C-alpha positions in Angstrom: -22.9 15.2 11.0 -22.7 11.8 8.8 -19.9 10.0 10.0 -19.1 6.1 7.5 -20.6 2.9 9.1 -19.7 0.1 6.7 -22.0 -2.0 8.0 -24.6 -0.2 6.9 -22.4 0.7 3.6 -23.1 -3.1 2.9 -27.0 -2.8 4.0 -27.8 -0.4 1.3 -26.1 -3.1 -1.3 -28.5 -5.8 0.0 -26.3 -7.4 2.2 -27.9 -9.2 5.6 -26.0 -8.0 8.3 -27.0 -9.5 11.2 -23.1 -11.0 12.4 -19.6 -10.0 10.7 -20.2 -13.8 9.1 -23.1 -12.5 7.4 -21.4 -9.5 5.6 -18.2 -12.0 4.6 -20.6 -14.4 3.1 -22.3 -11.3 0.9 -19.3 -9.9 0.6 -17.7 -12.9 -1.1 -21.1 -14.1 -3.2 -21.5 -9.7 -4.5 -17.5 -9.3 -4.7 -16.2 -12.6 -6.1 -13.0 -11.0 -7.1 -12.5 -8.6 -4.1 -12.6 -11.5 -2.3 -10.0 -13.2 -4.1 -8.0 -10.2 -3.7 -8.3 -10.2 0.4 -7.7 -13.7 0.5 -4.6 -12.9 -1.5 -3.4 -9.8 1.1 -4.8 -12.4 3.8 -2.0 -15.0 3.2 0.6 -12.2 2.3 0.2 -11.0 5.7 0.2 -14.5 7.3 3.7 -15.3 5.7 5.1 -11.9 7.0 3.3 -12.8 10.4 4.9 -16.3 10.7 7.7 -16.5 8.0 9.8 -18.1 11.2 6.7 -20.9 11.3 6.8 -21.6 8.0 10.1 -21.6 6.8 13.2 -24.4 7.1 15.8 -22.1 6.2 17.9 -18.7 7.5 17.4 -16.0 3.9 20.7 -14.9 5.2 22.9 -18.4 4.8 24.8 -18.6 2.4 26.3 -22.5 1.1 28.6 -23.1 -1.3 27.7 -26.7 -2.2 24.0 -26.1 -2.8 24.7 -22.2 -5.3 21.9 -22.6 -8.3 20.2 -25.7 -6.8 17.5 -26.6 -8.4 13.5 -26.8 -7.2 13.4 -29.9 -4.6 11.8 -31.2 -2.2 14.6 -29.8 0.2 14.5 -26.8 -1.4 10.9 -26.4 -3.0 11.5 -23.2 -5.1 15.7 -24.1 -4.9 18.6 -21.5 -4.2 20.3 -18.7 -5.4 23.6 -18.1 -6.7 25.1 -17.7 -3.3 23.1 -20.7 -1.8 20.4 -19.5 -0.6 16.9 -21.1 0.3 14.6 -19.2 -2.4 11.2 -19.9 -0.3 12.8 -18.4 2.4 13.5 -15.0 1.1 10.7 -14.8 -0.8 8.9 -15.8 2.5 11.3 -13.2 4.5 10.9 -10.4 1.8 7.2 -10.2 2.5 8.1 -8.8 5.6 10.0 -5.6 3.6 6.9 -5.4 1.5 4.8 -5.7 4.1 6.9 -3.0 6.0 7.4 0.0 3.3 4.2 -0.4 2.2 2.2 0.6 5.5 4.6 2.9 6.8 5.2 4.9 3.8 1.1 5.2 3.2 0.6 5.7 6.5 3.5 8.3 6.7 2.2 9.5 3.4 -1.2 9.6 4.2 -0.9 11.5 7.4 1.1 14.1 6.1 -1.3 13.9 2.8 -4.1 14.5 5.3 -2.8 17.5 7.1 -1.8 19.5 3.8 -5.4 18.6 1.8 -7.3 19.6 5.4 -5.6 22.7 6.7 -5.8 23.4 2.7 -9.4 23.1 2.1 -10.7 24.1 5.6 -9.0 27.7 5.8 -8.1 28.7 2.4 -6.9 31.6 0.8 -3.1 32.1 0.6 -2.6 28.9 2.6 -4.6 26.5 0.2 -2.7 28.7 -2.4 0.8 28.1 -1.1 0.2 24.5 -0.6 -1.1 23.4 -3.9 2.0 25.0 -5.4 3.8 22.8 -3.3 1.4 19.8 -4.4 1.7 20.8 -8.0 5.6 20.5 -8.0 5.1 17.4 -5.4 2.9 16.2 -8.4 4.9 17.0 -11.9 7.0 13.9 -11.9 5.7 10.8 -11.5 5.4 8.5 -9.0 8.2 6.4 -9.5 10.4 9.2 -11.2 10.1 10.6 -7.4 10.9 7.8 -5.2 13.9 7.3 -7.8 15.7 11.1 -7.1 14.0 10.6 -3.1 16.1 7.3 -2.8 19.2 8.4 -4.6 19.2 11.9 -2.8 18.5 9.9 0.5 20.5 6.7 0.0 19.8 2.8 -0.2 18.2 1.7 2.9 14.8 0.4 4.9 13.5 3.4 6.3 14.8 6.4 3.7 12.5 4.4 1.0 9.8 4.6 3.3 10.3 8.1 3.6 11.2 8.1 -0.4 7.7 6.3 -1.6 5.8 8.4 1.4 6.4 11.6 -0.1 5.8 10.4 -3.3 2.5 9.3 -2.0 1.7 13.1 -0.6 0.1 15.2 -3.1 -3.0 12.2 -4.5 -3.8 11.7 -0.8 -3.5 15.8 0.5 -5.5 16.0 -3.5 -9.0 13.7 -2.4 -9.0 15.3 0.8 -8.8 19.3 0.1 -11.5 18.5 -2.4 -13.6 16.9 -0.1 -12.7 19.4 2.9 -14.0 22.3 0.4 -17.6 20.7 0.4 -17.6 19.5 3.8 -17.2 22.8 5.1 -19.9 24.3 3.6 -22.6 22.0 5.0 -24.9 22.6 7.7 -23.2 20.2 10.4 -20.5 22.8 10.2 -22.4 25.9 10.4 -24.0 24.8 13.1 -20.6 23.9 14.8 -19.5 26.9 13.9 -22.6 29.0 15.2 -22.2 27.2 19.5 -18.4 28.3 19.4 -15.7 25.4 18.3 -13.0 25.8 17.0 -12.1 25.6 13.7 -9.4 22.4 14.5 -12.0 20.5 16.3 -14.3 20.9 13.7 -11.8 20.1 10.9 -10.6 16.8 13.2 -13.5 16.1 15.1 -16.2 16.7 11.6 -14.8 16.8 8.8 -12.3 14.7 8.5 -14.1 11.3 9.3 -15.9 11.9 6.7 -13.5 11.9 3.8 -12.4 8.6 5.2 -14.5 6.7 3.0 -12.2 8.2 -0.5 -9.6 8.1 1.1 -9.3 4.2 2.3 -10.3 3.3 -1.3 -7.3 5.7 -2.2 -5.2 4.1 0.2 -5.9 -0.2 -0.5 -5.2 1.2 -4.5 -1.5 2.7 -3.3 -0.3 0.1 -1.3 -0.3 -2.0 -4.6 1.4 0.5 -6.1 3.9 1.1 -2.9 4.8 -2.5 -3.2 5.9 -2.6 -6.9 7.9 1.1 -6.4 9.9 -0.7 -3.5 10.3 -3.6 -5.8 11.4 -1.1 -8.3 13.6 1.1 -6.1 15.2 -2.3 -5.0 15.8 -3.7 -8.3 17.7 -0.5 -9.3 20.1 -1.2 -6.6 18.4 2.5 -5.0 16.0 0.5 -2.2 16.5 -1.8 0.1 20.0 -3.1 0.5 21.8 -6.4 1.2 20.9 -8.2 3.4 17.8 -7.9 3.4 15.7 -10.1 1.4 14.2 -8.1 -1.2 11.6 -9.0 -3.9 12.9 -6.6 -6.5 16.5 -7.4 -5.4 16.1 -10.6 -5.9 15.2 -10.3 -9.3 17.7 -7.5 -10.1 21.0 -10.2 -8.7 19.2 -13.1 -11.0 17.4 -10.9 -13.7 20.3 -10.7 -16.5 23.0 -13.7 -15.4 20.4 -16.5 -14.3 17.5 -16.2 -16.2 18.6 -19.2 -18.8 20.4 -21.5 -16.3 18.7 -20.7 -13.6 14.8 -19.2 -14.3 13.3 -20.0 -11.3 15.2 -17.4 -9.7 13.5 -14.9 -11.4 10.5 -16.5 -11.9 9.1 -17.0 -8.7 9.9 -13.4 -7.2 8.7 -11.8 -10.1 4.9 -14.5 -9.6 5.1 -12.9 -5.8 5.6 -9.9 -6.9 2.4 -9.8 -9.6 0.0 -11.9 -7.4 0.4 -9.1 -4.5 0.1 -6.1 -6.8 -2.9 -7.8 -8.0 -4.7 -8.4 -4.8 -4.9 -5.6 -3.8 -5.7 -3.9 -7.0 -9.3 -6.4 -6.6 -9.2 -5.7 -2.7 -9.4 -1.8 -3.6 -11.9 -1.7 -6.7 -14.4 -3.8 -4.1 -13.8 -1.0 -1.6 -14.1 1.3 -4.1 -17.8 -0.2 -5.2 -19.1 -1.1 -1.3 -18.5 3.2 -0.3 -19.2 4.8 -3.6 -22.9 4.1 -4.5 -22.0 5.5 -7.7 -20.1 2.5 -8.9 -22.2 -0.3 -7.8 -24.1 -2.6 -10.5 
């Protein structure tokens, strides 16, 4: 049986992995765009974790005297129509995006792995029924499926996570099933059966670890999509409700009415969303190149 060894993958790509710093330096030299994406994501995660330490104002506190205040030394990115500090709301909004992104990814990938592994390993009528369910879920685009689910469940942080996770199930289930179909015929699986190992143990102990590489690539790519979908849902009023500082809702409240008189209310949240999605895509491409030898130049 073979399992994923990331240091071995870097070594095959030509890296000196005697130490973690050597592997990191090689990653920066070989995949500079991926390193840039990793740096963007590191800033994003750090902002979410240390939000109280890097902001001066409560993102929920209103001040009518500061309504639509321009960017200044006191308020770096200005204030919105309710006098709330835009910089603080963007920083705290990173927590919402990170919670939705990781929560929906974890729930969606876990469900997809269970469905795909069961479907691919057992086959038969179970595979047929599972794939028809996946076909139904996959018949609608990701955003449309998330819109339908949030409209049914109602706007809240928990419901947004559930809605996006359901939309992520088909892609992860397909990836795991495709790899399981090829792995279940491998000699190490036949050997495990021959010594009397149960199907459940074979599936989770020997087959699942060998599907992690494409699953990690998929998860990295889909993280940006989940953040973008959450912003779109909040923009439409179906995502995370007030008073939570969501990037999409910040755009929704400002785009139509204040885009000319207070453009900073649209520019800064828009740049933040674009930067985070761009960073996840760059990092996902680099991870794909490392884990998939066919993608290497």
